C-alpha positions in Angstrom: -82.5 -30.6 -1.4 -78.9 -31.7 -2.0 -79.8 -34.7 -3.4 -82.0 -33.3 -5.6 -79.1 -30.7 -6.6 -77.1 -33.4 -7.3 -79.3 -36.0 -9.3 -80.6 -32.1 -11.6 -77.0 -31.7 -12.3 -76.0 -34.9 -13.3 -79.5 -35.5 -15.5 -78.3 -32.6 -17.5 -74.8 -33.6 -19.4 -75.2 -31.6 -22.2 -75.4 -28.5 -19.8 -72.5 -29.8 -17.3 -70.4 -30.3 -20.1 -70.6 -27.0 -21.5 -70.1 -25.3 -18.6 -67.4 -27.8 -17.2 -65.5 -26.9 -20.7 -65.7 -22.7 -20.0 -64.0 -23.5 -16.4 -61.5 -26.4 -18.0 -60.4 -23.4 -20.4 -59.8 -20.9 -18.0 -58.4 -23.2 -15.2 -56.1 -25.4 -17.6 -54.3 -22.1 -18.9 -54.3 -20.8 -15.1 -52.4 -23.7 -14.2 -50.4 -24.5 -17.0 -49.2 -21.3 -16.8 -48.3 -21.5 -13.2 -47.0 -25.7 -13.5 -44.7 -23.9 -16.6 -43.1 -20.9 -14.8 -42.6 -23.0 -11.7 -40.7 -25.5 -13.8 -38.8 -22.6 -15.7 -37.6 -21.0 -12.0 -36.7 -23.7 -10.6 -34.8 -25.4 -13.9 -32.8 -22.5 -13.7 -32.3 -22.2 -10.5 -30.8 -25.7 -10.4 -28.9 -24.9 -13.9 -26.6 -22.1 -12.3 -26.5 -23.7 -9.0 -24.7 -26.7 -10.9 -22.8 -24.5 -13.1 -21.7 -22.2 -10.5 -21.1 -25.2 -8.0 -16.8 -24.7 -8.8 -16.8 -21.0 -8.3 -16.3 -19.8 -4.7 -15.4 -16.5 -5.3 -16.6 -13.8 -8.3 -14.7 -10.9 -9.3 -15.8 -8.3 -11.1 -15.8 -4.2 -11.9 -17.9 -2.3 -9.5 -19.0 0.0 -11.8 -22.0 -0.6 -14.0 -25.2 1.2 -15.6 -28.8 0.1 -15.5 -30.3 -1.6 -18.7 -33.5 -2.8 -19.8 -35.2 -5.9 -17.7 -33.5 -5.3 -15.0 -30.2 -6.0 -16.0 -26.7 -4.6 -15.7 -23.9 -3.5 -17.7 -20.5 -3.7 -16.1 -17.3 -1.8 -16.8 -14.9 -4.7 -17.5 -12.1 -6.4 -15.8 -8.2 -6.1 -16.8 -6.6 -9.2 -16.9 -3.7 -8.1 -15.7 -5.2 -8.8 -12.4 -5.7 -12.6 -12.7 -2.1 -12.7 -11.4 -2.9 -10.9 -8.4 -6.0 -13.4 -7.9 -3.9 -16.3 -8.6 -1.1 -15.3 -5.8 -3.9 -15.2 -3.1 -3.7 -18.0 -0.3 -6.5 -20.0 -0.6 -7.0 -19.4 -4.0 -6.5 -22.6 -6.1 -7.1 -21.6 -9.7 -9.0 -18.8 -11.6 -9.7 -17.8 -15.0 -11.2 -15.2 -17.1 -14.9 -15.2 -18.3 -16.6 -13.3 -21.0 -19.8 -13.2 -22.6 -20.3 -11.2 -25.5 -22.1 -10.7 -29.3 -20.7 -13.7 -31.5 -22.7 -15.5 -34.3 -22.4 -19.0 -35.7 -22.9 -19.5 -39.3 -24.5 -22.5 -40.5 -22.9 -24.5 -43.5 -25.8 -22.9 -45.5 -24.9 -19.5 -44.6 -27.5 -19.1 -42.4 -26.8 -17.2 -39.4 -27.4 -19.5 -36.4 -30.2 -18.0 -34.2 -32.7 -15.7 -35.0 -33.3 -11.6 -34.1 -36.1 -12.3 -31.9 -34.8 -15.6 -30.2 -32.1 -16.6 -28.1 -28.7 -14.6 -27.9 -25.9 -15.7 -29.6 -22.6 -15.3 -27.3 -19.0 -15.9 -27.5 -16.9 -16.9 -24.6 -13.8 -18.6 -22.9 -13.3 -22.1 -23.2 -10.6 -23.2 -20.7 -9.1 -26.3 -18.4 -9.2 -24.0 -15.0 -11.2 -26.0 -12.4 -13.6 -22.8 -12.1 -14.3 -22.5 -16.0 -18.3 -23.3 -16.6 -17.9 -25.3 -19.4 -17.1 -29.1 -19.5 -15.7 -30.4 -22.9 -17.8 -33.3 -24.2 -16.3 -34.4 -27.3 -12.5 -33.3 -28.4 -10.5 -30.5 -27.0 -10.0 -27.1 -25.9 -9.0 -24.7 -28.4 -5.6 -23.2 -28.9 -4.4 -20.0 -30.7 -6.4 -17.9 -33.1 -7.7 -20.1 -35.2 -9.5 -22.8 -33.3 -12.9 -22.7 -31.4 -15.5 -24.8 -29.3 -18.8 -24.8 -29.8 -21.7 -25.8 -27.6 -23.6 -29.3 -28.3 -27.1 -28.0 -29.0 -25.9 -25.5 -31.7 -23.2 -28.2 -32.9 -26.1 -30.7 -33.4 -28.7 -28.3 -35.0 -25.7 -27.0 -37.3 -24.8 -30.3 -38.1 -21.3 -29.4 -37.4 -18.4 -32.0 -36.4 -15.1 -32.1 -34.8 -12.6 -31.0 -37.4 -15.6 -28.8 -39.5 -14.3 -25.2 -40.7 -16.7 -22.9 -38.8 -17.2 -19.0 -39.4 -18.1 -16.5 -36.6 -19.5 -13.3 -36.9 -18.7 -10.6 -33.7 -18.2 -7.0 -33.5 -14.8 -6.8 -35.0 -16.0 -8.8 -38.3 -15.9 -12.2 -39.4 -13.4 -15.5 -39.3 -13.3 -18.8 -40.0 -12.2 -21.4 -36.9 -11.3 -24.9 -37.1 -14.1 -26.5 -34.6 -11.7 -28.6 -32.2 -14.4 -29.2 -29.5 -18.0 -29.3 -28.3 -19.0 -28.1 -24.9 -21.7 -28.6 -22.5 -22.7 -25.4 -20.2 -23.0 -27.1 -16.6 -25.2 -30.5 -17.4 -27.2 -28.9 -20.4 -25.9 -29.0 -24.3 -27.1 -25.0 -24.3 -28.7 -22.4 -21.6 -32.2 -21.4 -22.8 -31.1 -22.2 -26.5 -28.2 -19.6 -26.9 -25.6 -20.1 -29.0 -21.8 -20.0 -27.9 -18.8 -19.9 -29.6 -15.6 -20.6 -27.6 -12.1 -19.5 -28.0 -8.9 -19.6 -25.5 -8.7 -16.3 -23.6 -6.3 -13.9 -25.6 -8.4 -15.1 -28.9 -11.7 -14.4 -27.0 -10.1 -11.1 -25.7 -9.2 -9.9 -29.1 -12.0 -11.1 -31.1 -14.8 -9.9 -29.0 -13.2 -6.3 -28.7 -12.2 -7.2 -25.0 -8.3 -6.5 -25.6 -6.6 -6.6 -22.3 -9.7 -7.3 -20.5 -12.5 -9.9 -19.4 -15.8 -9.8 -18.1 -14.9 -11.1 -14.5 -12.7 -13.6 -13.0 -13.7 -17.3 -11.9 -12.0 -18.2 -8.7 -11.9 -22.0 -7.1 -10.7 -22.0 -3.7 -8.2 -24.9 -2.5 -10.9 -25.2 0.9 -8.4 -23.9 3.6 -10.7 -20.9 3.6 -14.7 -20.4 3.7 -16.2 -18.2 0.5 -16.5 -15.5 2.9 -13.2 -15.0 4.1 -11.8 -16.1 0.5 -13.7 -13.0 -1.1 -12.4 -10.7 1.6 -8.8 -11.8 1.0 -9.1 -11.4 -2.6 -10.6 -7.8 -2.2 -7.9 -6.6 0.2 -5.3 -8.0 -2.4 -7.1 -6.0 -5.4 -5.6 -2.3 -6.5 -8.3 -0.2 -5.3 -7.9 2.4 -8.4 -8.8 -0.8 -10.6 -12.6 -0.5 -8.6 -13.1 -4.3 -8.3 -15.4 -6.0 -6.1 -15.6 -9.4 -5.2 -18.4 -11.8 -4.8 -18.8 -15.3 -3.0 -20.0 -18.3 -5.1 -23.5 -18.3 -3.2 -23.9 -14.6 -4.3 -23.0 -14.4 -7.7 -25.3 -17.6 -8.3 -28.2 -16.1 -6.2 -27.9 -12.7 -8.2 -28.0 -14.7 -11.6 -31.5 -16.6 -10.2 -32.6 -13.4 -9.7 -32.3 -11.8 -12.7 -33.3 -14.7 -14.8 -36.5 -14.8 -12.4 -36.9 -11.4 -13.2 -37.0 -12.0 -17.1 -39.2 -15.0 -16.8 -41.5 -13.2 -14.5 -42.6 -10.9 -18.1 -43.2 -14.5 -19.4 -45.4 -15.4 -16.9 -47.7 -12.3 -16.4 -48.2 -12.7 -20.4 -49.5 -16.0 -19.9 -51.5 -15.3 -16.6 -53.3 -12.5 -18.7 -54.3 -14.7 -21.5 -56.0 -17.4 -18.6 -57.6 -14.4 -16.7 -59.1 -13.6 -20.3 -60.3 -17.4 -20.7 -61.5 -17.1 -17.0 -63.2 -13.6 -17.8 -65.3 -15.4 -21.0 -66.0 -18.3 -19.0 -67.7 -16.0 -16.6 -70.3 -15.1 -19.7 -70.8 -18.5 -20.8 -71.6 -19.4 -17.4 -74.2 -16.7 -16.6 -75.8 -17.7 -20.1 -75.7 -21.0 -19.5 -77.6 -20.8 -15.9 -79.8 -18.2 -17.1 -81.4 -20.6 -20.0 -81.3 -23.4 -17.3 -83.6 -20.9 -14.9 -86.0 -20.1 -17.9 -86.2 -23.8 -18.8 -86.8 -24.9 -15.4 -89.2 -22.2 -14.2 -92.2 -24.6 -13.7 -89.9 -27.1 -11.8 -88.4 -24.8 -9.8 -92.3 -23.4 -9.0 -93.0 -26.6 -7.9 -90.3 -27.1 -5.4 -91.8 -23.5 -4.2 -95.4 -25.2 -4.2 -94.8 -27.9 -2.1 -92.9 -26.2 0.5 -89.4 -25.0 -0.6 -88.0 -21.6 0.3 -86.2 -19.2 -2.1 -83.2 -19.9 -0.2 -83.4 -23.1 -0.5 -84.5 -23.1 -4.5 -81.3 -20.9 -4.9 -79.0 -23.0 -2.6 -79.9 -25.7 -5.0 -78.7 -23.7 -8.0 -75.5 -22.7 -6.1 -74.8 -26.5 -4.9 -75.3 -27.3 -9.0 -72.5 -24.2 -9.6 -70.0 -25.8 -6.8 -70.2 -29.2 -8.2 -69.8 -28.0 -11.7 -67.1 -25.6 -10.9 -65.1 -28.3 -8.8 -65.2 -30.9 -11.6 -64.3 -28.2 -14.2 -61.4 -27.3 -12.4 -60.0 -30.3 -11.4 -60.0 -31.3 -15.2 -58.7 -27.9 -16.0 -55.6 -28.6 -13.7 -54.8 -32.1 -15.2 -55.4 -30.4 -18.7 -52.9 -27.8 -17.4 -50.1 -30.3 -17.2 -50.1 -31.2 -20.7 -50.3 -27.1 -21.6 -47.1 -26.7 -19.7 -45.6 -29.7 -22.1 -46.7 -27.8 -25.2 -45.6 -24.8 -24.0 -41.9 -26.0 -23.4 -42.6 -27.9 -26.7 -43.5 -24.3 -28.2 -40.4 -22.5 -27.1 -38.1 -25.3 -28.3 -40.0 -24.9 -31.8 -38.6 -20.9 -31.6 -35.2 -22.2 -30.6 -35.4 -21.7 -26.8 -34.3 -24.8 -25.3 -35.7 -25.9 -22.0 -33.7 -27.8 -19.9 -36.4 -29.3 -17.8 -36.2 -32.7 -15.9 -39.8 -33.2 -15.4 -42.5 -31.1 -14.3 -42.9 -29.0 -11.1 -46.2 -29.7 -10.1 -47.0 -28.5 -6.2 -49.6 -28.6 -4.0 -50.4 -24.9 -4.1 -51.2 -24.9 -7.4 -53.6 -27.7 -7.4 -55.1 -25.8 -4.6 -54.9 -22.3 -6.4 -56.6 -23.6 -9.4 -59.5 -25.3 -8.1 -60.6 -22.5 -5.7 -60.1 -19.7 -8.5 -62.3 -22.2 -11.0 -65.1 -22.8 -8.3 -65.3 -19.3 -7.0 -65.3 -18.1 -10.8 -68.2 -20.4 -11.2 -69.7 -19.4 -8.0 -69.9 -16.0 -8.7 -70.9 -16.6 -12.0 -74.3 -18.2 -10.9 -75.1 -15.9 -8.3 -78.1 -13.7 -10.5 -79.5 -16.8 -12.0 -79.7 -18.5 -8.6 -81.5 -15.5 -7.0 -83.8 -15.2 -10.0 -84.6 -18.9 -9.6 -85.4 -18.3 -5.8 -88.1 -15.8 -7.0 -90.1 -17.9 -9.1 -93.4 -17.6 -7.3 -95.1 -20.9 -7.0 -98.2 -20.3 -9.0 -95.8 -19.9 -12.3 -96.2 -24.1 -11.8 -99.7 -23.5 -13.0 -99.3 -21.2 -15.9 -99.0 -23.3 -19.2 -95.2 -21.7 -20.4 -92.8 -22.8 -22.0 -89.5 -21.0 -23.2 -89.0 -21.1 -27.1 -85.5 -21.7 -27.7 -84.4 -21.1 -31.0 -81.6 -23.7 -32.2 -78.4 -21.5 -33.3 -76.1 -24.2 -32.7 -75.0 -24.6 -36.5 -74.4 -21.0 -36.8 -72.3 -20.8 -33.7 -70.3 -24.0 -34.3 -69.5 -22.1 -37.9 -68.6 -18.9 -36.4 -66.6 -20.4 -33.5 -64.2 -22.8 -36.7 -63.6 -19.6 -38.4 -62.9 -17.2 -35.5 -60.2 -20.3 -34.4 -59.1 -20.7 -37.8 -58.0 -16.8 -37.7 -56.6 -17.8 -34.3 -54.5 -20.7 -35.7 -53.3 -18.5 -38.2 -51.8 -15.7 -36.1 -49.7 -18.4 -33.7 -48.6 -19.9 -37.4 -47.1 -16.6 -38.5 -45.7 -16.1 -35.3 -43.9 -19.5 -35.3 -42.9 -18.8 -38.7 -41.1 -15.7 -37.5 -43.5 -13.7 -40.1 -44.1 -11.2 -37.3 -44.6 -11.3 -33.4 -47.4 -8.8 -33.9 -50.4 -11.7 -34.5 -49.5 -14.0 -31.6 -51.6 -11.9 -28.8 -54.7 -11.6 -31.2 -53.9 -15.3 -32.3 -54.4 -16.7 -28.6 -57.3 -14.6 -28.1 -59.2 -15.5 -31.2 -58.6 -19.2 -30.3 -60.1 -18.9 -26.9 -63.1 -17.0 -28.4 -63.7 -19.8 -31.0 -63.1 -22.3 -28.9 -65.6 -20.6 -26.2 
């Protein structure tokens, strides 16, 4: 019966392709989501580990309020406390750090970035060993008329050293001379965000942090462990300032956890659509196997007549479903690799630069994809397989045939129309018309293809 089941599966290539396609769509989106989310998480983990590699301690206010997506809005840190930190034994260097709203205006007068895109920041460019930015071209800004820009924004806006750049912040709009282009760690821009960087006095004044910064980045001289250095800094600070000191490892982990929580919303969103695709695939598989049972009525009856039991006939159908599920799942996993690359390209089109260094493809993703695809196929084939086993042997003597009406032309036409509507929704979202069309667009494309 096993050999017969395999031969029947291969003999009906059209059904094999149709059923496999339903599984490929669902498992492809599932594996693509898993690969994409793993790649994003590992990429940003590496990014922040690299950015904070020279930060041994991090001083900030202990007072905060919670904001959306699990974030925190902390009170500002007085710049006057920096001298106290620098005077601590074991501290080699320290600098202030700011991340506040600032938007760079392009040469054509259009603001860089978008309202629904990556954030636009202003910050501090410094020569400190604890600084997060590395000058790639030009020099550091000095005084209230000079600035540095992140490399990705400079490239996108076609700015070069010596150009005059207009920047808008909460205090108003000003024009600066671009004197340097910088990288954030090893990337030209973190997640597509734009950065306008100034020296500390200019940043504090222009970004409404007069006399304050967000935090201090501290580099030790190597004589103390990070924990001992943080404890010594905390002890030296005025307790009335209500400041706290984290180690470099702690602020790195905290930042990685925060970005991971934000990325989890994207993962949930994509996983939901993969489940929708798998759900649609269940109906397709069920219908295909139901039609197959009707078409193979006499074949199954002959098997019963020559001695095959109900269980053997039903099992043969399960074997066919299992083979199709495994084949479709492996192909879906392969297509998911390409889909994850397409998702990266889509985010890049929205201005969200993903600083990936290759996809993160794990064995667990392959196992999950194959298991889910195979189980979905088997579950969808349960009732058709049971019906196949209940075919009486005498049915082989009946001169019956299933009348099949060819509706493929109509289905293809409907599929094209639905897919076109979905593609239109995705295109409108990509053009920035509205984000409301994205969900319906993806759903319509899936429904149209299936």
